C-alpha positions in Angstrom: -12.9 -39.3 -70.5 -10.5 -39.1 -67.5 -12.6 -38.5 -64.4 -10.1 -38.9 -61.5 -6.5 -38.6 -60.6 -6.3 -42.4 -60.4 -7.7 -42.6 -64.0 -4.8 -40.2 -65.1 -2.3 -42.4 -63.2 -3.6 -45.6 -64.7 -4.7 -44.7 -68.3 -3.7 -47.5 -70.7 -1.4 -46.4 -73.5 0.4 -43.7 -71.6 2.3 -45.9 -69.1 5.4 -46.5 -71.3 8.3 -44.1 -71.7 7.2 -41.2 -73.9 9.3 -38.8 -76.0 9.6 -35.2 -74.9 7.2 -33.1 -77.0 9.6 -30.1 -77.4 13.0 -28.7 -76.6 13.1 -26.6 -73.4 16.2 -25.9 -71.4 18.1 -29.2 -70.9 15.2 -31.3 -72.2 15.6 -32.2 -75.9 12.6 -33.0 -78.1 12.2 -36.7 -78.8 14.2 -38.0 -75.8 12.4 -40.5 -73.6 10.7 -39.4 -70.3 9.3 -41.4 -67.4 5.5 -41.4 -67.0 3.3 -40.8 -63.9 3.0 -44.6 -63.3 6.8 -44.9 -63.3 7.1 -41.9 -60.9 4.6 -43.6 -58.6 6.5 -46.9 -58.7 9.8 -45.1 -58.0 8.3 -43.2 -55.0 7.0 -46.4 -53.6 10.6 -47.7 -53.5 11.9 -44.9 -51.3 12.2 -46.3 -47.8 10.3 -44.9 -44.8 12.2 -42.1 -43.1 14.2 -41.2 -46.3 13.5 -38.0 -48.2 14.6 -37.2 -51.8 14.3 -33.8 -53.4 12.7 -33.4 -56.8 16.1 -32.8 -58.6 17.4 -36.1 -57.2 14.2 -37.8 -58.2 14.5 -36.5 -61.8 18.1 -37.6 -62.1 17.3 -41.1 -60.7 14.3 -41.5 -62.9 16.3 -40.5 -66.0 19.0 -43.1 -65.2 16.5 -45.8 -64.3 14.7 -45.4 -67.6 17.6 -44.7 -69.9 16.7 -41.1 -70.4 19.2 -38.3 -70.5 17.1 -35.9 -68.5 13.5 -35.6 -67.2 11.4 -32.5 -67.7 10.9 -30.5 -64.5 7.4 -29.4 -65.6 6.3 -33.0 -66.6 7.8 -34.5 -63.4 5.9 -31.8 -61.4 2.7 -32.7 -63.1 3.4 -36.4 -62.5 4.1 -35.7 -58.8 0.8 -34.0 -58.5 -0.9 -36.9 -60.2 0.7 -39.4 -57.8 -0.2 -37.3 -54.7 -3.8 -36.6 -55.8 -4.3 -40.3 -56.7 -2.9 -41.3 -53.3 -5.3 -38.9 -51.6 -8.2 -40.4 -53.5 -7.1 -43.8 -52.3 -7.0 -42.6 -48.7 -10.5 -41.2 -49.1 -11.7 -44.6 -50.3 -10.3 -46.2 -47.1 -6.8 -47.4 -48.1 -4.1 -47.1 -45.5 -0.9 -45.0 -45.6 1.1 -48.2 -46.2 -1.0 -48.9 -49.4 -0.4 -45.5 -51.1 2.7 -43.9 -52.7 4.5 -42.0 -50.0 4.7 -38.8 -52.1 5.6 -36.7 -48.9 9.1 -38.3 -49.1 9.6 -36.1 -52.2 7.2 -33.2 -51.7 7.7 -30.8 -48.8 6.3 -27.3 -47.9 8.8 -25.6 -50.3 8.0 -27.7 -53.4 5.8 -25.8 -55.8 3.7 -28.9 -56.5 2.7 -29.1 -52.8 0.9 -25.7 -53.1 -1.2 -27.0 -55.9 -2.6 -30.1 -54.1 -6.3 -30.1 -53.6 -6.0 -31.3 -50.0 -3.4 -28.7 -49.0 0.1 -28.9 -47.5 -0.8 -29.8 -43.9 -1.1 -33.5 -44.8 2.4 -33.5 -46.4 3.8 -31.7 -43.3 2.2 -34.2 -40.9 3.6 -37.2 -42.8 7.0 -35.7 -43.0 7.0 -35.0 -39.3 5.7 -38.6 -38.5 8.6 -40.0 -40.5 11.2 -37.6 -38.9 11.9 -36.0 -42.3 13.5 -32.6 -42.2 12.2 -29.6 -44.2 15.2 -30.0 -46.5 15.1 -33.2 -48.5 18.3 -35.1 -49.0 19.9 -36.1 -52.2 20.9 -39.8 -51.8 23.8 -41.1 -53.8 22.6 -42.6 -57.1 22.7 -46.4 -57.2 21.6 -46.7 -53.6 18.9 -49.1 -54.4 16.0 -46.8 -55.0 13.7 -47.6 -57.9 11.1 -50.2 -58.8 13.7 -52.7 -60.1 15.2 -53.0 -56.6 12.0 -54.2 -54.8 
């Protein structure tokens, strides 16, 4: 049984690219989608002081993992998993530099932020600390973000 957000992030057997379960909008059933672990790895590659909006993250992840698109609902769920797992790590004494900097993707306007168990104030504080604006940028693809560029 999954008992924590870190368990969800690190559950064996779900960390490979999975096929989409159904066709919705631009997401076609059976196409590969990145997992929560892959979202976490990608977010960790975004440099300090650089913001990326969710749409740009979805596009970059699709390209990185050979997918045509990524599901916005699934990516939203994965973003929440990454953020909640990072919060658990902070509560266990890890430092900001040891967790995935999810605030570089999430901001006050991102729907996922409103669902976080620890609220939006932490996200706002980290964005302010890094000098990130309220509007996340969309970096050009191929700018070196992603786990393969570490």
